[in-house]
Backbone as ProteinMPNN parsed JSONL, in Angstrom:
{"seq_chain_A": "MPQLIAPTPDLHSAWLEAHREWGTGPHEDGFGLGPSDDVDSPEGFAAWVTRLADECGPKSVEAGPGCQGCTYRWIVEGDRVHGGIALRYGLDDHVLQFGHIGYGIRPSSRRRGLATWALDQMVDEARTLGMERVLLVCAVDNLASVKTIERGGGVLEGIRDTAHGPARRYWIDIRCAVS", "coords_chain_A": {"N_chain_A": [[135.295, 97.126, 100.749], [137.533, 98.92, 102.734], [136.97, 101.46, 105.253], [137.76, 104.555, 106.89], [136.428, 105.613, 109.826], [134.862, 107.835, 112.176], [134.907, 107.067, 115.665], [132.079, 105.28, 116.923], [129.171, 104.656, 118.885], [127.46, 102.844, 117.727], [128.836, 100.647, 116.78], [129.387, 98.956, 118.861], [129.182, 96.102, 119.539], [130.69, 94.973, 117.419], [133.147, 96.218, 117.829], [133.789, 95.221, 120.372], [134.152, 92.533, 119.724], [136.524, 92.645, 118.207], [138.21, 93.672, 120.189], [138.22, 91.591, 122.088], [139.502, 89.664, 120.588], [142.109, 90.621, 120.559], [142.888, 90.063, 123.128], [144.333, 89.764, 126.464], [146.928, 91.927, 127.741], [149.17, 94.161, 126.076], [147.675, 97.314, 125.202], [145.357, 98.056, 122.523], [146.788, 99.697, 119.993], [146.029, 102.906, 118.671], [143.385, 103.193, 119.409], [142.937, 104.729, 121.69], [142.286, 103.771, 124.179], [141.897, 103.701, 127.606], [143.005, 102.559, 130.899], [140.92, 102.865, 132.735], [138.624, 102.971, 131.261], [135.36, 101.873, 130.644], [134.331, 99.602, 128.555], [132.666, 97.519, 128.159], [129.93, 97.695, 128.942], [127.013, 99.101, 127.363], [126.529, 101.784, 128.07], [128.966, 102.617, 129.229], [130.641, 102.238, 127.037], [129.584, 104.104, 125.231], [130.185, 106.428, 126.662], [132.974, 106.328, 126.575], [133.401, 106.592, 123.777], [132.407, 109.177, 123.495], [134.303, 110.568, 125.03], [136.557, 110.187, 123.387], [135.768, 111.68, 121.146], [135.676, 114.189, 122.326], [138.368, 114.629, 122.727], [139.28, 115.335, 120.302], [141.253, 117.504, 118.55], [142.597, 120.68, 117.499], [141.611, 122.129, 114.351], [143.619, 122.869, 112.734], [147.197, 123.127, 112.694], [147.929, 125.575, 113.535], [147.417, 126.385, 116.066], [149.59, 125.988, 117.621], [152.733, 124.411, 118.652], [152.556, 122.961, 121.065], [149.982, 122.224, 121.499], [147.295, 120.141, 122.533], [145.534, 117.22, 121.477], [143.685, 114.948, 119.365], [142.872, 112.896, 116.596], [140.769, 110.268, 116.206], [140.256, 107.289, 114.405], [138.417, 104.52, 113.191], [139.106, 101.489, 111.557], [137.109, 100.086, 109.356], [135.014, 97.632, 107.762], [132.158, 97.042, 106.265], [130.289, 95.691, 108.809], [132.412, 95.084, 110.424], [135.07, 95.665, 112.609], [138.3, 96.35, 111.979], [140.539, 97.573, 113.019], [142.266, 100.357, 114.568], [143.294, 103.809, 114.306], [145.221, 106.629, 115.172], [145.729, 110.122, 115.084], [147.805, 112.317, 116.507], [148.127, 115.636, 117.73], [150.473, 118.383, 117.851], [153.535, 118.557, 119.812], [154.072, 117.373, 122.322], [155.111, 115.747, 125.442], [153.807, 113.243, 125.393], [153.38, 112.76, 122.645], [156.048, 112.751, 121.826], [156.864, 110.406, 123.055], [155.106, 108.373, 122.076], [154.524, 108.966, 119.435], [153.155, 110.798, 116.585], [151.324, 109.415, 115.066], [149.57, 106.491, 115.718], [148.702, 103.062, 115.489], [146.705, 100.074, 115.218], [146.002, 96.754, 114.254], [143.629, 94.218, 114.317], [144.406, 90.786, 115.104], [143.303, 88.794, 113.23], [142.923, 90.287, 110.961], [145.27, 91.106, 109.926], [148.078, 91.423, 107.626], [146.901, 92.205, 105.277], [147.307, 94.639, 104.229], [145.994, 96.707, 105.446], [146.963, 98.396, 107.525], [148.958, 99.856, 106.195], [147.395, 101.181, 104.276], [145.664, 102.681, 105.993], [147.557, 104.257, 107.341], [148.508, 105.832, 105.227], [146.172, 107.286, 104.698], [145.959, 108.789, 107.069], [148.297, 110.27, 107.002], [147.685, 111.907, 104.861], [145.591, 113.322, 106.12], [147.058, 114.65, 108.118], [148.592, 116.288, 106.481], [146.565, 117.898, 105.42], [145.911, 119.282, 107.718], [148.06, 120.923, 107.927], [150.439, 120.043, 108.961], [153.945, 119.41, 108.861], [155.655, 117.275, 109.202], [155.571, 113.965, 110.618], [155.889, 111.936, 113.522], [156.519, 108.522, 114.098], [156.415, 105.722, 116.207], [157.631, 102.555, 117.115], [157.927, 99.275, 118.58], [161.145, 97.744, 118.638], [161.187, 95.108, 117.754], [158.888, 94.8, 116.272], [158.335, 93.936, 113.417], [156.404, 94.014, 111.393], [155.209, 96.549, 111.72], [157.473, 98.106, 111.278], [157.913, 97.626, 108.522], [155.506, 98.663, 107.506], [155.673, 101.387, 108.247], [158.03, 102.163, 106.935], [157.25, 101.701, 104.272], [155.434, 103.741, 104.097], [157.024, 105.948, 103.9], [158.614, 106.508, 106.069], [161.53, 107.542, 107.798], [164.213, 106.331, 109.539], [165.005, 107.647, 112.63], [166.332, 106.772, 114.866], [166.999, 104.51, 117.611], [165.522, 104.305, 120.749], [165.493, 103.882, 124.305], [162.572, 103.08, 126.09], [159.847, 103.198, 128.474], [158.54, 100.905, 127.829], [160.379, 99.295, 126.681], [163.014, 99.025, 124.146], [162.588, 101.232, 121.368], [161.897, 101.97, 117.96], [162.223, 104.993, 116.178], [160.65, 106.897, 113.814], [160.458, 109.34, 111.219], [158.156, 110.873, 109.071], [158.301, 112.874, 106.369], [155.981, 114.986, 105.456], [155.747, 116.752, 103.399], [157.136, 115.546, 101.411], [156.015, 113.074, 101.156], [154.237, 110.72, 99.233], [150.914, 110.689, 98.14]], "CA_chain_A": [[136.262, 98.203, 100.742], [137.634, 99.481, 104.081], [136.738, 102.885, 105.461], [138.136, 105.134, 108.179], [135.268, 106.332, 110.352], [134.952, 108.3, 113.559], [134.331, 106.104, 116.607], [130.632, 105.39, 117.075], [128.575, 103.637, 119.758], [126.726, 101.887, 116.909], [129.667, 99.473, 116.508], [129.784, 98.389, 120.157], [129.391, 94.649, 119.455], [131.793, 94.698, 116.493], [134.378, 96.656, 118.474], [134.081, 94.257, 121.44], [134.679, 91.328, 119.078], [137.93, 92.927, 117.9], [138.89, 93.838, 121.477], [138.406, 90.244, 122.669], [140.494, 88.955, 119.782], [143.436, 91.061, 120.992], [143.183, 89.392, 124.392], [144.968, 90.573, 127.5], [148.273, 92.372, 127.424], [149.253, 95.56, 125.625], [146.441, 97.876, 124.642], [145.276, 98.138, 121.079], [147.227, 101.009, 119.535], [145.143, 103.62, 117.765], [142.021, 103.294, 119.916], [142.81, 105.675, 122.795], [141.656, 103.068, 125.29], [142.588, 103.854, 128.876], [142.734, 101.484, 131.848], [139.673, 103.072, 133.476], [137.482, 103.003, 130.339], [134.428, 100.745, 130.692], [133.853, 99.407, 127.194], [131.778, 96.359, 128.106], [128.517, 98.095, 129.0], [126.663, 100.088, 126.329], [126.671, 103.143, 128.611], [130.396, 102.891, 129.35], [131.183, 102.331, 125.682], [129.154, 105.409, 124.7], [130.958, 107.459, 127.367], [134.32, 106.276, 126.023], [133.346, 107.189, 122.437], [132.248, 110.623, 123.712], [135.618, 111.084, 125.451], [137.415, 110.241, 122.204], [135.329, 112.825, 120.335], [136.067, 115.406, 123.04], [139.813, 114.798, 122.602], [139.616, 115.852, 118.972], [141.95, 118.766, 118.759], [142.409, 121.793, 116.585], [141.443, 121.786, 112.943], [144.878, 123.157, 112.062], [148.299, 123.163, 113.648], [148.222, 126.968, 113.845], [147.225, 126.591, 117.495], [150.901, 125.95, 118.253], [153.346, 123.09, 118.73], [152.273, 122.26, 122.302], [148.547, 121.985, 121.676], [146.886, 118.752, 122.7], [144.393, 116.812, 120.68], [143.875, 113.71, 118.632], [141.79, 112.407, 115.75], [140.68, 108.806, 116.224], [139.478, 106.674, 113.343], [138.362, 103.065, 113.19], [139.225, 100.87, 110.246], [135.952, 99.194, 109.305], [134.549, 97.122, 106.481], [130.831, 96.552, 106.621], [130.082, 95.804, 110.255], [133.594, 94.505, 111.071], [136.126, 96.599, 113.012], [139.611, 95.734, 111.744], [141.577, 98.202, 113.823], [142.122, 101.781, 114.832], [144.456, 104.651, 114.04], [145.085, 107.926, 115.824], [146.635, 111.205, 114.702], [147.953, 113.228, 117.639], [148.627, 116.947, 117.329], [151.461, 119.021, 118.714], [154.783, 117.838, 120.056], [154.226, 117.294, 123.77], [155.817, 114.547, 125.901], [153.083, 112.048, 124.949], [153.684, 112.564, 121.219], [157.457, 112.377, 121.715], [157.014, 109.024, 123.489], [154.308, 107.42, 121.311], [154.424, 109.37, 118.041], [151.957, 111.501, 116.116], [150.379, 108.433, 114.536], [149.631, 105.149, 116.283], [147.662, 102.236, 114.888], [146.688, 98.658, 115.544], [145.122, 95.921, 113.434], [143.318, 92.969, 115.033], [145.194, 89.684, 114.54], [142.728, 88.106, 112.064], [142.85, 91.2, 109.824], [146.63, 91.497, 109.539], [148.672, 90.943, 106.373], [146.014, 92.563, 104.163], [147.651, 95.992, 103.805], [145.118, 97.696, 106.086], [147.753, 99.386, 108.259], [149.591, 100.729, 105.197], [146.318, 102.014, 103.728], [145.216, 103.63, 107.016], [148.643, 105.218, 107.566], [148.477, 106.766, 104.095], [145.02, 108.176, 104.901], [146.236, 109.718, 108.174], [149.323, 111.21, 106.522], [146.914, 112.901, 104.098], [144.897, 114.156, 107.101], [148.073, 115.516, 108.724], [148.924, 117.289, 105.458], [145.424, 118.814, 105.383], [145.991, 120.111, 108.926], [149.209, 121.804, 107.835], [151.633, 119.471, 109.585], [155.028, 119.218, 107.9], [156.205, 115.942, 109.387], [154.973, 113.219, 111.724], [156.716, 110.943, 114.19], [155.917, 107.215, 114.38], [157.255, 104.961, 117.126], [157.219, 101.156, 117.256], [158.881, 98.393, 119.241], [162.193, 97.337, 117.694], [160.921, 93.782, 117.203], [157.617, 94.797, 115.546], [158.766, 94.041, 112.023], [155.267, 94.392, 110.546], [155.102, 98.007, 111.774], [158.655, 98.654, 110.604], [157.648, 97.588, 107.082], [154.409, 99.594, 107.225], [156.176, 102.762, 108.377], [158.992, 102.415, 105.857], [156.462, 101.822, 103.034], [154.784, 105.042, 104.149], [158.005, 107.028, 103.771], [159.306, 106.745, 107.329], [162.986, 107.52, 107.833], [164.62, 106.005, 110.901], [165.794, 108.629, 113.391], [167.175, 106.001, 115.763], [166.35, 103.635, 118.587], [165.615, 104.842, 122.106], [164.87, 103.099, 125.371], [161.341, 103.635, 126.631], [159.301, 102.42, 129.59], [158.045, 99.639, 127.275], [161.486, 98.641, 125.997], [163.582, 99.826, 123.056], [161.636, 101.582, 120.311], [162.371, 102.658, 116.756], [161.567, 106.285, 115.947], [160.655, 107.246, 112.391], [159.803, 110.574, 110.795], [157.659, 110.97, 107.697], [158.228, 114.258, 105.904], [154.72, 115.029, 104.728], [155.918, 117.522, 102.164], [157.712, 114.649, 100.405], [155.247, 111.826, 101.092], [153.34, 110.579, 98.084], [149.597, 110.201, 98.564]], "C_chain_A": [[136.332, 98.812, 102.14], [137.362, 100.984, 104.08], [137.365, 103.287, 106.783], [136.939, 105.94, 108.645], [135.567, 106.808, 111.773], [134.357, 107.229, 114.468], [132.841, 106.365, 116.819], [130.117, 104.313, 118.022], [127.818, 102.569, 118.979], [127.513, 100.592, 116.654], [130.144, 98.795, 117.789], [130.095, 96.901, 120.052], [130.574, 94.301, 118.566], [133.13, 95.094, 117.109], [134.774, 95.672, 119.581], [134.649, 92.962, 120.871], [136.162, 91.498, 118.757], [138.747, 93.006, 119.187], [139.18, 92.476, 122.114], [139.453, 89.456, 121.887], [141.911, 89.352, 120.176], [143.844, 90.335, 122.27], [143.826, 90.333, 125.388], [146.371, 90.958, 127.059], [148.254, 93.812, 126.964], [147.937, 96.031, 125.012], [146.504, 97.884, 123.116], [145.651, 99.549, 120.637], [146.2, 101.604, 118.581], [143.728, 103.803, 118.267], [141.865, 104.291, 121.061], [142.165, 105.072, 124.027], [142.511, 103.211, 126.54], [142.198, 102.766, 129.848], [141.418, 101.648, 132.604], [138.438, 103.118, 132.568], [136.668, 101.727, 130.463], [133.848, 100.592, 129.293], [132.866, 98.256, 127.078], [130.303, 96.736, 128.12], [128.227, 99.102, 127.89], [126.853, 101.529, 126.818], [128.139, 103.546, 128.698], [131.049, 103.064, 127.991], [130.837, 103.689, 125.069], [129.93, 106.538, 125.365], [132.39, 107.497, 126.839], [134.37, 106.922, 124.634], [133.195, 108.705, 122.546], [133.571, 111.243, 124.137], [136.553, 111.191, 124.257], [137.062, 111.437, 121.328], [135.753, 114.136, 120.99], [137.563, 115.678, 122.95], [140.212, 115.326, 121.234], [140.124, 117.267, 119.123], [141.652, 119.8, 117.705], [142.261, 121.321, 115.15], [142.645, 122.223, 112.109], [145.96, 123.221, 113.114], [148.68, 124.591, 114.012], [148.064, 127.272, 115.33], [148.547, 126.486, 118.248], [151.402, 124.544, 118.469], [153.01, 122.324, 120.0], [150.826, 121.879, 122.472], [148.244, 120.498, 121.72], [145.725, 118.46, 121.756], [144.725, 115.597, 119.855], [142.649, 113.443, 117.771], [141.854, 110.887, 115.763], [139.823, 108.348, 115.056], [139.524, 105.165, 113.521], [138.412, 102.589, 111.75], [138.12, 99.814, 110.175], [135.666, 98.775, 107.864], [133.217, 96.46, 106.78], [130.605, 96.767, 108.102], [131.243, 95.196, 111.041], [134.619, 95.6, 111.37], [137.458, 95.864, 112.883], [140.694, 96.305, 112.637], [141.267, 99.664, 114.04], [143.412, 102.506, 114.525], [144.177, 106.021, 114.649], [146.132, 108.886, 115.278], [146.646, 112.197, 115.847], [148.594, 114.525, 117.155], [149.686, 117.436, 118.304], [152.706, 118.166, 118.86], [155.058, 117.831, 121.554], [154.94, 115.988, 124.142], [155.151, 113.262, 125.422], [153.4, 111.739, 123.486], [155.144, 112.141, 121.053], [157.687, 110.922, 122.136], [156.322, 108.036, 122.552], [154.156, 107.769, 119.836], [153.151, 110.13, 117.732], [150.888, 110.512, 115.657], [150.644, 107.09, 115.211], [148.482, 104.341, 115.715], [147.784, 100.805, 115.391], [145.663, 97.947, 114.681], [144.884, 94.612, 114.194], [144.016, 91.795, 114.352], [144.609, 89.038, 113.286], [142.649, 88.993, 110.822], [144.227, 91.639, 109.332], [147.034, 90.855, 108.216], [147.759, 91.172, 105.17], [146.328, 93.957, 103.629], [146.801, 97.075, 104.458], [145.895, 98.775, 106.837], [148.419, 100.371, 107.291], [148.561, 101.69, 104.611], [145.896, 103.082, 104.732], [146.292, 104.678, 107.304], [148.662, 106.259, 106.458], [147.33, 107.771, 104.251], [145.313, 109.208, 105.987], [147.352, 110.696, 107.819], [148.649, 112.296, 105.687], [146.183, 113.852, 105.035], [145.867, 115.133, 107.762], [148.474, 116.629, 107.758], [147.824, 118.347, 105.386], [145.453, 119.775, 106.568], [147.178, 121.059, 108.918], [150.46, 121.281, 108.521], [152.682, 119.226, 108.502], [155.676, 117.855, 108.003], [155.544, 115.304, 110.598], [155.952, 112.171, 112.223], [155.907, 109.664, 114.385], [156.916, 106.418, 115.207], [156.732, 103.535, 117.183], [158.312, 100.372, 117.967], [159.9, 97.897, 118.214], [161.903, 95.99, 117.054], [159.594, 93.681, 116.458], [157.905, 95.007, 114.057], [157.637, 94.396, 111.071], [155.104, 95.911, 110.552], [156.292, 98.677, 111.107], [158.402, 98.724, 109.102], [156.559, 98.586, 106.691], [154.918, 101.032, 107.225], [157.143, 103.083, 107.246], [158.293, 102.518, 104.507], [155.8, 103.191, 102.953], [155.74, 106.22, 104.068], [158.769, 107.336, 105.04], [160.807, 106.586, 107.205], [163.398, 107.342, 109.288], [165.478, 107.108, 111.495], [166.784, 107.89, 114.28], [166.33, 105.12, 116.662], [166.596, 104.225, 119.965], [164.984, 103.862, 123.076], [163.64, 103.84, 125.867], [160.908, 102.783, 127.815], [158.836, 101.048, 129.129], [159.14, 98.866, 126.549], [161.999, 99.506, 124.862], [162.57, 100.027, 121.927], [162.347, 102.279, 119.164], [161.559, 103.939, 116.602], [161.767, 106.667, 114.48], [159.973, 108.583, 112.187], [159.358, 110.417, 109.343], [157.56, 112.446, 107.371], [157.017, 114.339, 104.974], [154.847, 115.805, 103.419], [156.454, 116.652, 101.042], [156.894, 113.379, 100.21], [154.301, 111.842, 99.897], [152.003, 110.061, 98.589], [148.901, 109.492, 97.437]], "O_chain_A": [[135.297, 99.188, 102.691], [137.503, 101.67, 103.068], [137.49, 102.467, 107.693], [136.482, 106.844, 107.945], [136.415, 106.25, 112.469], [133.402, 106.555, 114.083], [132.4, 107.513, 116.884], [130.579, 103.173, 117.967], [127.556, 101.492, 119.514], [126.92, 99.558, 116.348], [131.185, 98.137, 117.798], [131.183, 96.48, 120.445], [131.377, 93.433, 118.911], [134.129, 94.396, 116.937], [135.948, 95.329, 119.718], [135.536, 92.359, 121.475], [136.962, 90.596, 119.007], [139.851, 92.467, 119.259], [140.278, 92.25, 122.623], [140.204, 88.671, 122.465], [142.82, 88.523, 120.135], [145.021, 90.028, 122.464], [143.86, 91.547, 125.184], [146.924, 90.381, 126.122], [147.419, 94.6, 127.409], [147.197, 95.262, 124.398], [147.569, 97.739, 122.516], [144.902, 100.494, 120.884], [145.584, 100.894, 117.787], [142.936, 104.495, 117.628], [140.736, 104.668, 121.374], [141.563, 105.785, 124.83], [143.698, 102.885, 126.536], [141.174, 102.109, 129.661], [140.855, 100.657, 133.069], [137.322, 103.287, 133.059], [137.215, 100.626, 130.395], [132.974, 101.36, 128.89], [132.289, 98.039, 126.012], [129.51, 96.152, 127.382], [129.108, 99.876, 127.516], [127.289, 102.391, 126.056], [128.52, 104.648, 128.304], [131.906, 103.928, 127.81], [131.688, 104.341, 124.465], [130.297, 107.506, 124.7], [132.96, 108.575, 126.672], [135.274, 107.707, 124.345], [133.798, 109.44, 121.764], [133.93, 112.321, 123.664], [137.271, 112.182, 124.124], [137.949, 112.126, 120.825], [136.143, 115.081, 120.304], [137.992, 116.825, 123.079], [141.36, 115.721, 121.03], [139.488, 118.113, 119.751], [140.584, 119.795, 117.093], [142.729, 120.242, 114.785], [142.685, 121.973, 110.904], [145.667, 123.355, 114.302], [149.659, 124.799, 114.729], [148.53, 128.31, 115.802], [148.61, 126.866, 119.417], [150.624, 123.591, 118.474], [153.17, 121.103, 120.011], [150.462, 121.273, 123.479], [148.871, 119.702, 121.021], [145.03, 119.37, 121.303], [145.892, 115.254, 119.665], [141.523, 113.732, 118.175], [142.862, 110.293, 115.382], [138.79, 108.948, 114.757], [140.535, 104.605, 113.946], [137.839, 103.204, 110.85], [138.186, 98.783, 110.845], [136.02, 99.459, 106.903], [133.158, 95.441, 107.467], [130.714, 97.888, 108.598], [131.074, 94.83, 112.204], [134.989, 96.369, 110.482], [137.712, 94.884, 113.583], [141.654, 95.615, 112.978], [140.174, 100.147, 113.743], [144.486, 101.905, 114.487], [143.045, 106.504, 114.64], [147.278, 108.505, 115.041], [145.637, 112.842, 116.134], [149.475, 114.522, 116.295], [149.779, 116.96, 119.436], [152.904, 117.189, 118.138], [156.133, 118.23, 122.003], [155.326, 115.216, 123.264], [155.836, 112.298, 125.083], [153.659, 110.589, 123.133], [155.449, 111.273, 120.235], [158.603, 110.272, 121.631], [156.875, 106.977, 122.257], [153.696, 106.933, 119.059], [152.193, 110.113, 118.506], [149.694, 110.748, 115.84], [151.778, 106.616, 115.27], [147.4, 104.88, 115.483], [148.819, 100.39, 115.913], [144.586, 98.479, 114.412], [145.831, 93.977, 114.657], [144.197, 91.814, 113.135], [145.36, 88.756, 112.352], [142.339, 88.5, 109.738], [144.329, 92.457, 108.417], [146.426, 89.89, 107.755], [147.823, 90.446, 104.178], [145.689, 94.413, 102.681], [146.877, 98.239, 104.066], [145.523, 99.948, 106.788], [148.438, 101.576, 107.542], [148.832, 102.882, 104.468], [145.781, 104.255, 104.377], [145.978, 105.853, 107.491], [148.817, 107.449, 106.731], [147.496, 108.959, 103.972], [144.954, 110.377, 105.841], [147.349, 111.834, 108.289], [149.001, 113.471, 105.793], [146.148, 115.057, 104.787], [145.542, 116.305, 107.948], [148.671, 117.773, 108.167], [148.107, 119.542, 105.301], [145.069, 120.938, 106.443], [147.298, 121.909, 109.8], [151.444, 122.01, 108.647], [152.349, 118.878, 107.369], [156.19, 117.33, 107.015], [155.03, 115.989, 111.482], [156.732, 111.602, 111.459], [154.746, 109.716, 114.79], [158.117, 106.438, 114.936], [155.525, 103.321, 117.289], [159.479, 100.762, 117.953], [159.554, 97.66, 117.057], [162.327, 95.743, 115.925], [159.205, 92.586, 116.05], [157.739, 96.102, 113.52], [157.882, 95.019, 110.038], [154.884, 96.506, 109.497], [156.138, 99.702, 110.443], [158.646, 99.755, 108.476], [156.672, 99.271, 105.675], [154.628, 101.801, 106.308], [157.079, 104.166, 106.664], [158.689, 103.333, 103.673], [155.626, 103.737, 101.864], [155.312, 107.371, 104.157], [159.502, 108.324, 105.093], [161.302, 105.637, 106.598], [162.983, 108.105, 110.16], [166.526, 107.464, 110.956], [167.929, 108.315, 114.436], [165.116, 105.004, 116.494], [167.718, 104.597, 120.309], [164.071, 103.114, 122.728], [163.657, 105.058, 126.043], [161.532, 101.767, 128.12], [158.743, 100.123, 129.936], [158.851, 97.881, 125.871], [161.483, 100.6, 124.631], [161.807, 99.126, 121.58], [163.271, 103.068, 119.366], [160.357, 103.961, 116.865], [162.89, 106.746, 113.982], [159.025, 108.921, 112.895], [160.093, 109.897, 108.504], [156.82, 113.184, 108.021], [157.037, 113.824, 103.856], [154.132, 115.536, 102.453], [156.265, 116.96, 99.865], [157.06, 112.682, 99.209], [153.658, 112.849, 99.6], [151.953, 109.11, 99.371], [147.78, 109.013, 97.606]]}, "name": "protein", "num_of_chains": 1, "seq": "MPQLIAPTPDLHSAWLEAHREWGTGPHEDGFGLGPSDDVDSPEGFAAWVTRLADECGPKSVEAGPGCQGCTYRWIVEGDRVHGGIALRYGLDDHVLQFGHIGYGIRPSSRRRGLATWALDQMVDEARTLGMERVLLVCAVDNLASVKTIERGGGVLEGIRDTAHGPARRYWIDIRCAVS"}
């Protein structure tokens, strides 16, 4: 049975296995991995996990619409890391570009419903925080994410050009979303 857990240095080897499976190219959505993060060494990995914990934002949205912060969770089953998902708070430029929720599932774990399950869990978390709706953004040709978002109640706002190419923008009204 999968679980959403806070990032932990204890899963360094399992996380690296998932990271290597992604290969080079676009980063793994939902992990908060930056270009300067050293995830190969145990020390660097622990520092990265600490940075992710430090980015955790307010425990409610009462702090205001511009507040920064993010909750990161890893999708794990036993000692296997399947992917990651992030819930970003506020409505700053970063959220407007990438969405409140971003996720990624390693290639060998796709087509099992893990993204749909994790999205549902994070929508529940957003509801707990008092958010009324969340934005999700995906590449126009990412049909797996389109299906996941639409299954989760996403309503297409439109398509916009971004630095990474055209992207679909969806809103999930949390007050109407079924958990």
